[in-house]
N, C-alpha and C positions, 0 to 999 in steps of 0.2 A: 944421263938417264935415257933409257930405251922407251920408245913410244910405239904402241901397237894398236893399228886401227882395224877393227873388224867390221865388215860391211854388212848392211841390211837394207837392200834396195826397197823392200816391201814397206818400209817406213815413210817412204816418199809417197804423198797422197796424189797419185797420177795413174795413168794407163801404163801398161808394161813397157811400151816404147819410151815414154817419158821417164819412167823410172830407171830404165837402162841408161838413158842420156844423162840423168841427174847423178846416178852413181859414178859413171865415168868422169863427170865433172868433178865430183868430190874426191875421187881418186887422184886426179890431176892436182887438185888443190892439196891433197895430204903429201903427194910427193914433192911438190914445189916448196912446202913448208918444212920439209926434212923429217917427216914421220919415217922411222926406221923400218917398220913391218906393216905390210897390209895384208890381212887375211880374207880372201874371198870367201864369204861364208853364206852362199846362196843356196840353201839345202833344198828348196822346193823346185828348183829347175831340173829339167831332164838333163840327161848326159850331154845331149847335143846342144842344148842351149847354155848350159854351164860351160862347155868347151868354148862355144862362140864368145860368150862374155869374157872368159878368162883370156882368150886370145886378144880381144880388144884391150883389156887391162894391161896385158903384158906388153902390147905395142904401144900403148900410152906411156908406160913407164919407161920403156927403152928409149923412146923418142925423147923424153925429158932428161934422162941420163945422158944422152949423146949430146943434148945441147948444153948441160951443165954437168961437168964431171964431179962436181962436189955433191951431187945428189946420189944418195946410196940406199934409197928405199928398195926393199926386196918384197916380192909377191910370193905368198904362201896359198895354197889351195886347200880349203877344208875337206879333209878325209880323202881326196881322190888323187892318188899318186899317178894314176894313169893320165889324168887331164894335165896335172902338173908337168909331167914329161912331154905331153903332146904339145903344150903351148910353150914350152922353154921357161917355166916359172922357176923361181929359186928354191922351192921346197914346198912342204906340206905341213898342215896342222892336223894333229892326230887326237881323236877322242879316244877314251879308255876302251871302247869296243872295236877300235880300227886295228889295222895290222900293226906289227911292231916297228919301232925305228930300224931295227936290223933288216927287216923285209924291205922297207923303203930304200935303204942304202943298196941292198942287193939289186933291186929293180933298177935303181939309178945308175949303177955301175954297168949293169947288163945292157941297158938301152943307150948308154954313152951320152947323157944329158950334158948341156952346156954348162959353163962355168958359173956358178952362182957368185954374187958380188962379195960375199963375206967368208966363203969357205973355200977349200980346195976344189979344183974342177971336178973331182970324183964324188964329191960329197954334197948331198942336198941339206938345205936348212930344215931342221924338224923341230916344230914346237908342239908341246904335248899339253893337253887339258889335264889339270890335276885338281883334286878336290880335297886333298889331306897331305899332310907332310910325308906320309909313307908313299903316296903316289908319286910325289915329286922325287924322292929318293930312288923310287923304282924306275922312273922315267930317265933319271940321270944315269943309272946302272945300265939301261938298255940302249943308251946312245943318243937320247934326245939332245937337241942343241940348247933349247930353253923350255922352261915351263910356264904356262900361264895358270896362275892359281885362283880359283874362284869358288863361291862368291865371297869376297872379303866382307862387303858391307850389305848388299842386297841383291836378290834375284828372285823372280816369281817362283813360287812354289818350292823354295829352298831356303834353308836356314843359313845365315851368315857364318862364315868360318871365324871372323874376327882377326884381330891384329896378332893375338898370341899364336895362333895356328899359322899365320903368315910368316911371323918370326921364326917359328920352327922349321917351316918349309924352306926358308931361305938359307938354311944350314947346308943344303945340298950343294953339290960341285958344278951346278949350272945356273945360269941367270934365271931368277924368278920374277915375273911380272905379276902385278896385282890386278884383278878384273872383278867387277861386281858392284855397281853403285858408285863408281869413281867420279870425283869432282874435283875442281881446283882446290876446294877447301880441305878435302881429306886425303889428298895425294902425299903430303908431307909426312903424316904418320906412317904411311905405307913404306916410304923411303926409309924412314928412321927405324922401321922394323926389319930392314934389310932388302927390300925389294929392289931389284935392278931397273925397274921401270913401271909403267902404267899402260894397261890395255883398256880399250873401251869401244863401244859402239856408239851410244848417244853423246858421249863427251866430244867425240870428233865430229859425228855426223850432223849433229844438230847445232854446231857452232862454227864460227870462222876458224878453220884449223890453224892458220898462222898464229892467231891469237892465242889459242890453247897451247900450242907448242912453245910460244914465247913465255907464257905464264908458267908452264911447268918446268921449264928449263932455267927459269929465274928462282926456283924454289930453294 
């Protein structure tokens, strides 16, 4: 089962300095627990501040990887291929309005990025936000590595897609992760529908990550 933690430092009730510290602590926790992907999704930050945070996150992950070769967590930067390249991240997470996966790959090759942990040295990991089976199929055709399908169960101001749509989306030729109202109790139906894994913000950020990982991987 693939596990995908999406960050949100604004959920921490603290000033900005403390939020940053708490988020980096949560990232360390997620890496140590064996979460497969971390998406740095701090959309409110300026380019300068996002790059600084991404660099700290990447340094944290690389240090933990060097201390334990069994740790394989990869860092994806939300929407910003330029920042992913600048900090040596493993790839990007693309929204529907972002550049195409082909454009990301072209930029990656041109800039000579370092070797991601799970793919060849020339290719970034590319996750794509998808909201319908058709979008998942299109993302696969465009060269995305995986799709994050949402919302399966809940999202503010959005109707849930449900398990039937998730099942249809999972017919695509790339791994599909379920997102949207994910809990320990509703993860199993998503896997039974064909999902390759579970993505979440609150699921990981509001709980002890090691406990969540153990519980999910014992399903």
